[in-house]
C-alpha positions as CSV (number, residue, x, y, z in Angstrom):
1,M,-51.4,-98.1,-26.1
2,W,-51.5,-101.8,-25.0
3,K,-53.2,-102.7,-28.2
4,V,-50.1,-101.2,-30.3
5,A,-47.6,-103.1,-28.0
6,A,-49.6,-106.4,-28.5
7,L,-49.6,-105.7,-32.2
8,T,-46.0,-105.0,-32.3
9,L,-45.0,-108.1,-30.3
10,T,-47.1,-110.1,-32.6
11,A,-45.8,-109.0,-35.6
12,A,-42.3,-109.3,-34.4
13,S,-42.6,-112.8,-33.2
14,L,-44.3,-113.7,-36.7
15,I,-41.3,-112.4,-38.4
16,G,-38.8,-114.2,-36.7
17,C,-35.0,-113.8,-36.1
18,A,-33.7,-114.2,-39.9
19,T,-33.2,-110.9,-41.8
20,E,-34.5,-110.5,-45.3
21,A,-31.1,-110.6,-46.7
22,E,-30.4,-113.9,-44.8
23,R,-33.7,-115.3,-46.0
24,L,-33.0,-114.4,-49.6
25,A,-29.5,-115.9,-49.3
26,E,-30.8,-119.3,-48.1
27,C,-33.6,-119.3,-50.6
28,E,-30.7,-118.5,-53.6
29,A,-28.8,-121.2,-52.1
30,K,-31.2,-123.7,-52.9
31,G,-31.1,-122.7,-56.5
32,V,-34.0,-120.7,-56.8
33,S,-33.5,-117.5,-58.9
34,R,-33.0,-114.1,-57.1
35,D,-36.4,-112.7,-58.5
36,T,-38.5,-115.4,-57.4
37,C,-36.9,-115.3,-53.8
38,Y,-37.5,-111.6,-53.8
39,L,-41.0,-112.1,-54.7
40,A,-41.5,-114.7,-52.3
41,E,-40.1,-112.5,-49.6
42,Q,-42.4,-109.8,-50.5
43,N,-45.6,-111.8,-50.5
44,R,-44.5,-113.3,-47.0
45,E,-44.2,-109.5,-45.6
46,N,-47.5,-108.5,-47.2
47,Q,-49.1,-111.7,-45.4
48,N,-47.7,-110.8,-42.2
49,R,-48.9,-107.2,-42.3
50,T,-52.4,-108.4,-43.7
51,N,-52.6,-110.5,-40.7
52,A,-51.5,-107.9,-38.3
53,E,-54.1,-105.5,-39.5
54,E,-56.7,-107.9,-39.3
55,S,-55.9,-109.1,-35.8
56,Y,-56.1,-105.4,-34.7
57,R,-59.4,-105.1,-36.4
58,W,-60.9,-107.9,-34.9
59,D,-59.6,-106.5,-31.4
60,M,-61.0,-103.0,-31.9
61,E,-64.4,-104.5,-33.0
62,R,-64.4,-106.8,-30.2
63,W,-63.3,-103.5,-27.9
64,D,-66.1,-101.6,-29.3
65,R,-68.7,-104.2,-28.9
66,E,-67.6,-104.8,-25.1
67,H,-67.5,-100.9,-24.3
68,K,-70.4,-100.0,-26.0
69,K,-72.6,-97.9,-23.8
70,K,-76.0,-99.4,-23.2
71,P,-79.1,-97.1,-23.4
């Protein structure tokens, strides 16, 4: 359960405080097309998800190694 809480906290801290709509509006204000801004936002979300999943996998592998029963 602690792992899930840690993963959630990590993901939340990576995302930041700005909403998707705020980030898209900021991107468009710079003169970038809406399609490009949307694609960049999707790439950012996918990268955050990939990083969180990879971190979780590493934590689980380390936990397995540390708690593996010795014969």
